[in-house]
C-alpha positions in Angstrom: -30.7 -82.5 -12.9 -32.2 -81.7 -9.6 -30.7 -83.6 -6.4 -34.2 -84.4 -4.8 -35.6 -85.8 -7.8 -32.7 -88.1 -8.2 -33.1 -89.0 -4.5 -36.7 -89.9 -5.0 -35.9 -92.0 -8.0 -33.4 -93.9 -6.0 -36.1 -94.4 -3.1 -38.5 -95.8 -5.7 -36.2 -98.1 -7.1 -35.3 -99.4 -3.7 -39.0 -100.0 -2.9 -39.3 -101.9 -6.1 -36.6 -104.1 -5.3 -37.9 -104.8 -1.7 -41.4 -105.7 -3.6 -39.7 -108.1 -5.8 -37.8 -109.8 -3.1 -40.9 -110.1 -1.1 -42.7 -111.6 -4.1 -39.9 -114.1 -4.5 -40.0 -115.1 -0.8 -43.9 -115.3 -1.1 -43.6 -117.8 -3.9 -41.3 -120.0 -2.1 -43.5 -120.0 1.2 -46.8 -121.4 -0.6 -50.3 -120.2 -0.5 -50.2 -118.7 3.2 -48.4 -115.8 1.8 -50.8 -115.1 -1.2 -52.0 -112.1 0.9 -48.4 -110.8 1.2 -47.8 -111.6 -2.5 -50.8 -109.4 -3.4 -49.7 -106.7 -1.2 -46.1 -106.9 -2.5 -47.5 -106.7 -6.0 -49.5 -103.6 -5.3 -46.6 -102.0 -3.7 -44.6 -103.0 -6.7 -47.2 -101.4 -8.9 -47.4 -98.4 -6.8 -43.7 -98.1 -6.7 -43.8 -98.5 -10.6 -46.1 -95.8 -11.0 -44.2 -93.5 -8.6 -41.0 -94.4 -10.6 -42.6 -93.6 -14.0 -44.0 -90.3 -12.4 -40.6 -89.5 -11.0 -39.1 -90.4 -14.4 -41.4 -88.1 -16.1 -40.5 -85.4 -13.7 -37.1 -86.0 -14.2 -37.5 -85.8 -18.1 -39.4 -82.5 -17.5 -36.7 -81.0 -15.3 -34.0 -82.4 -17.7 -35.8 -80.5 -20.6 -36.2 -77.5 -18.5 -32.6 -77.6 -17.6 -31.5 -78.2 -21.1 -33.6 -75.2 -22.3 -32.1 -73.1 -19.7 -28.6 -74.3 -20.5 -29.3 -73.7 -24.2 -30.4 -70.2 -23.5 -27.6 -69.5 -21.4 -25.2 -70.9 -24.1 -27.0 -68.9 -26.6 -26.7 -65.7 -24.5 -22.9 -66.5 -23.9 -22.5 -67.2 -27.6 -24.0 -64.0 -28.5 -21.9 -62.2 -25.9 -18.9 -64.0 -27.1 -19.7 -63.4 -30.9 -20.3 -59.6 -29.9 -17.0 -59.4 -28.0 -15.2 -61.2 -30.9 -16.7 -58.9 -33.4 -15.6 -55.9 -31.3 -12.2 -57.2 -30.9 -12.0 -58.2 -34.4 -13.1 -54.7 -35.5 -10.6 -53.1 -33.1 -7.9 -55.4 -34.4 -8.8 -54.7 -38.1 -8.9 -50.9 -37.3 -5.5 -51.1 -35.7 -4.1 -53.2 -38.5 -5.5 -50.6 -41.0 -4.0 -47.7 -39.0 -0.7 -49.5 -38.9 -0.9 -50.5 -42.6 -1.7 -46.9 -43.4 1.3 -45.5 -41.3 3.5 -48.2 -42.7 2.4 -47.0 -46.1 2.8 -43.4 -45.5 6.3 -44.1 -44.0 7.3 -46.3 -46.9 6.1 -43.6 -49.3 8.1 -40.9 -47.4 11.1 -43.2 -47.2 10.8 -43.9 -50.9 10.6 -40.2 -51.7 13.6 -39.6 -49.5 15.5 -42.3 -51.2 14.7 -40.9 -54.7 16.0 -37.6 -53.5 19.2 -39.2 -52.2 19.5 -41.2 -55.4 19.2 -38.0 -57.3 21.8 -36.6 -55.1 24.0 -39.6 -55.7 23.5 -39.4 -59.4 24.4 -35.6 -59.4 27.5 -36.4 -57.2 28.4 -39.3 -59.6 28.1 -36.8 -62.6 30.3 -34.4 -60.7 32.7 -37.1 -59.8 32.8 -38.2 -63.4 33.4 -34.7 -64.5 36.0 -34.1 -61.9 37.8 -37.4 -62.8 37.9 -36.1 -66.5 39.2 -32.8 -65.0 42.0 -34.6 -63.0 43.0 -36.4 -66.0 43.2 -33.2 -68.0 45.0 -31.7 -65.1 47.4 -34.6 -65.1 47.9 -34.1 -68.8 48.6 -30.4 -68.3 51.0 -31.1 -65.5 52.8 -33.6 -67.7 53.5 -30.9 -70.1 56.3 -28.7 -69.0 55.3 -25.7 -71.0 51.5 -25.9 -69.7 52.9 -26.5 -66.2 55.0 -23.4 -66.6 52.1 -21.4 -67.7 50.0 -22.4 -64.8 52.8 -21.2 -62.4 53.3 -18.0 -64.4 49.4 -17.3 -64.2 49.2 -17.7 -60.6 52.2 -15.6 -59.9 50.8 -12.8 -62.1 47.5 -12.9 -60.4 49.0 -12.4 -57.1 51.3 -9.6 -58.2 48.5 -7.8 -59.9 46.3 -8.2 -56.8 48.9 -6.8 -54.4 50.9 -4.1 -56.2 50.1 -1.1 -58.4 50.7 -1.5 -61.9 53.7 1.0 -62.0 55.6 -1.3 -59.7 56.0 -4.4 -61.8 56.4 -5.6 -65.5 55.9 -9.2 -66.7 58.4 -10.9 -69.2 60.8 -8.0 -68.8 64.0 -8.4 -70.7 67.2 -7.7 -68.9 70.5 -6.1 -70.2 71.9 -9.7 -70.5 69.1 -10.7 -72.9 67.4 -13.0 -70.3 63.6 -12.5 -69.9 62.3 -12.7 -66.5 58.7 -13.8 -65.6 58.3 -10.7 -63.5 60.3 -7.7 -62.5 59.3 -5.7 -59.3 60.6 -2.1 -59.4 61.7 -0.9 -55.8 63.6 2.4 -55.1 67.5 1.8 -54.9 68.5 0.2 -52.8 67.5 -2.7 -53.6 66.2 -1.8 -57.2 64.7 -4.3 -59.5 63.9 -7.8 -58.1 63.3 -10.6 -60.6 60.6 -13.3 -59.9 60.8 -16.5 -61.8 58.3 -19.4 -61.5 59.6 -23.0 -61.3 57.6 -26.2 -60.8 59.7 -29.4 -60.2 56.7 -31.5 -61.0 58.3 -34.9 -62.4 60.9 -35.2 -59.6 58.1 -34.4 -56.9 55.8 -37.0 -58.2 58.6 -39.6 -58.4 59.4 -38.8 -54.9 55.9 -39.4 -53.7 55.6 -42.7 -55.8 58.7 -44.2 -54.4 57.9 -47.7 -53.0 61.1 -48.7 -51.5 64.3 -47.2 -50.0 66.2 -47.5 -53.2 63.6 -45.7 -55.4 63.1 -43.0 -52.6 66.7 -42.4 -52.5 66.9 -41.9 -56.2 64.0 -39.8 -56.2 65.2 -37.5 -53.5 68.5 -37.3 -55.4 66.7 -36.2 -58.5 64.5 -33.7 -56.6 67.4 -32.1 -55.0 69.3 -31.7 -58.2 66.4 -30.3 -60.0 65.5 -27.5 -57.4 69.4 -26.7 -57.1 69.6 -26.3 -60.9 66.6 -24.0 -60.9 68.3 -22.0 -58.0 71.5 -21.6 -59.8 69.8 -20.7 -63.1 67.8 -17.9 -61.5 71.1 -16.6 -59.6 72.9 -16.6 -63.0 70.3 -15.0 -65.1 68.5 -12.6 -63.0 71.1 -11.2 -60.5 73.0 -8.6 -62.3 75.1 -6.1 -60.4 74.3 -2.7 -60.7 70.9 -3.4 -62.6 69.1 -5.7 -60.4 69.0 -6.2 -56.7 71.4 -8.8 -55.1 68.5 -11.0 -54.4 65.8 -12.9 -56.7 62.7 -14.9 -56.0 61.9 -18.3 -57.0 58.2 -19.0 -57.1 56.8 -22.6 -56.4 53.2 -22.6 -57.3 52.5 -25.7 -55.1 52.4 -25.5 -51.3 53.1 -29.2 -51.0 56.4 -28.8 -52.9 57.3 -25.8 -50.7 56.5 -27.7 -47.5 58.4 -30.7 -48.8 61.6 -28.6 -49.5 61.6 -27.1 -46.0 60.7 -30.3 -44.2 62.9 -32.7 -45.9 65.5 -30.8 -48.0 66.9 -28.0 -45.7 70.3 -28.2 -47.6 68.4 -26.9 -50.7 66.8 -24.1 -48.9 70.4 -23.2 -47.4 71.7 -23.4 -51.1 69.0 -20.9 -52.0 70.1 -18.5 -49.1 73.7 -18.7 -50.3 72.9 -17.8 -53.8 70.6 -15.1 -52.6 67.6 -16.8 -54.2 64.6 -17.1 -51.9 62.0 -19.8 -52.5 58.5 -18.8 -51.9 54.9 -20.4 -52.2 51.7 -18.6 -53.1 51.2 -17.9 -49.4 54.6 -16.6 -48.7 54.7 -14.8 -51.9 51.6 -12.8 -50.7 53.3 -11.8 -47.5 56.4 -10.9 -49.4 54.3 -8.6 -51.8 52.6 -7.1 -48.9 55.9 -6.1 -47.4 57.1 -4.7 -50.9 53.8 -2.7 -51.0 54.6 -1.0 -47.5 58.1 -0.2 -49.0 56.7 1.4 -52.0 54.2 3.5 -50.0 57.0 4.5 -47.8 59.2 5.4 -50.7 56.5 7.4 -52.4 55.9 9.4 -49.0 59.6 10.4 -48.9 59.5 11.4 -52.6 56.7 13.7 -51.8 58.1 15.1 -48.6 59.8 18.1 -50.2 56.5 18.8 -52.0 54.7 18.8 -48.7 57.3 21.1 -47.3 57.0 23.5 -50.2 53.2 23.6 -49.9 53.5 24.2 -46.0 56.0 27.1 -46.7 53.3 28.6 -49.2 50.6 28.2 -46.6 52.6 30.0 -44.0 53.1 33.0 -46.4 49.4 33.0 -47.1 48.8 32.9 -43.3 51.1 35.9 -42.8 49.4 37.9 -45.5 46.0 37.0 -44.0 47.3 38.2 -40.6 48.5 41.5 -42.1 45.2 42.1 -43.7 43.2 41.3 -40.6 45.4 43.9 -39.0 44.6 46.4 -41.6 40.9 45.5 -41.3 41.2 46.0 -37.5 42.7 49.4 -38.1 39.7 50.4 -40.4 37.4 49.1 -37.7 39.0 51.4 -35.0 38.7 54.5 -37.3 35.1 53.6 -38.2 34.4 53.3 -34.4 36.0 56.8 -33.7 34.1 58.3 -36.7 30.9 56.9 -35.5 31.5 58.2 -32.1 32.1 61.7 -33.5 28.9 61.5 -35.6 27.0 60.4 -32.4 28.5 63.6 -30.5 27.3 65.8 -33.3 23.9 64.3 -33.6 23.5 64.7 -29.8 24.4 68.2 -30.1 21.9 68.7 -32.8 19.1 67.0 -30.6 19.9 69.3 -27.7 19.8 72.3 -29.9 16.5 71.2 -31.2 15.1 70.7 -27.6 16.2 74.1 -26.6 14.7 75.7 -29.6 11.4 73.9 -29.0 11.3 75.2 -25.4 12.0 78.8 -26.2 10.0 79.3 -29.3 6.9 81.0 -27.4 9.2 83.4 -25.4 10.8 86.7 -26.5 13.9 86.5 -28.4 16.9 85.7 -26.4 20.6 86.2 -26.7 21.9 83.6 -29.4 25.1 83.2 -27.2 22.8 82.0 -24.3 21.0 79.5 -26.4 24.2 78.1 -27.6 25.4 77.8 -24.2 22.3 76.1 -23.1 22.6 73.7 -25.8 26.1 73.0 -24.8 25.0 72.4 -21.2 22.3 70.1 -22.5 19.6 71.8 -20.1 16.3 73.2 -21.3 16.3 76.9 -20.7 13.9 78.4 -18.4 12.1 81.7 -18.6 13.9 83.3 -15.7 17.4 82.2 -17.0 16.6 83.9 -20.5 15.6 87.2 -18.8 
């Protein structure tokens, strides 16, 4: 609402109030104030008219203002609606993109999860098969004969891979009737070396499964006794004076047992040294076989030394014979050179005689002796000399 219109309305209302007050005063004053009353009435009517006009203007102004306000509100509403729609579309787009990314990521994650689950299933299957294999291995190791076969096979594979076939024999029977797992043939000394495979599995498992000091002490005693018994059996069976070397090899097919012996049972290893029985594992047996292979190679070289010397002597005879023949060939070459020189001298004389004959063929006959001398001298004869 306009401030000026409101001011005019207030002024008109004030004038009306003044007219009413004057009218009241006129009624109290009597007839002498009738003119004033009439004037007041007129002013009141005029004020009322002005008031009605002002109120109409105020109503028009208010309608106009309400219209303007309505248009502004509609414009603002449209702007707000447009902005809200844009913001809502942007939010919807972002939400859609995020949902799509989340869906793609979830799909990728599910694919990776499925792959990992497939790998886990395969691993679980392998573990199951391995568990069955471990159980089977335990069954095999619990059988003494099967355990011995494992050690025997492992030892045979190492020997075959490291030595020539002529240097060893499996399940060889000695003169005392005992059969060794393997016999390695070396030149004397040392001669034959017996290799026997032993696997103290039960005692070793008891040692590892011991829960207290009493069980551990008992298991250690059993393990020690078992290994010493193997050492003594090998020394008694496979070391034969005059037939085999004074040493033998005890093959332990488990590195853990070999390490346990050298770590916690040095007295057992020393007992093997005293009885000339050397304990080896797969790794140390490979090193031992490598040394044996070098010894065999050296022995073969020594055996072939006389053959090499004989061949060298024959080769020296051939060289001497070749030198003699080269000397003879050189003599032939010298004689040939002399013969060629004589031939060249003769041909030179012939050429000189031909030249001399050609120069005198139109002249009178001359003394043949003179022609011969001219040919000997190598000078073409002139007419004056011939005359």
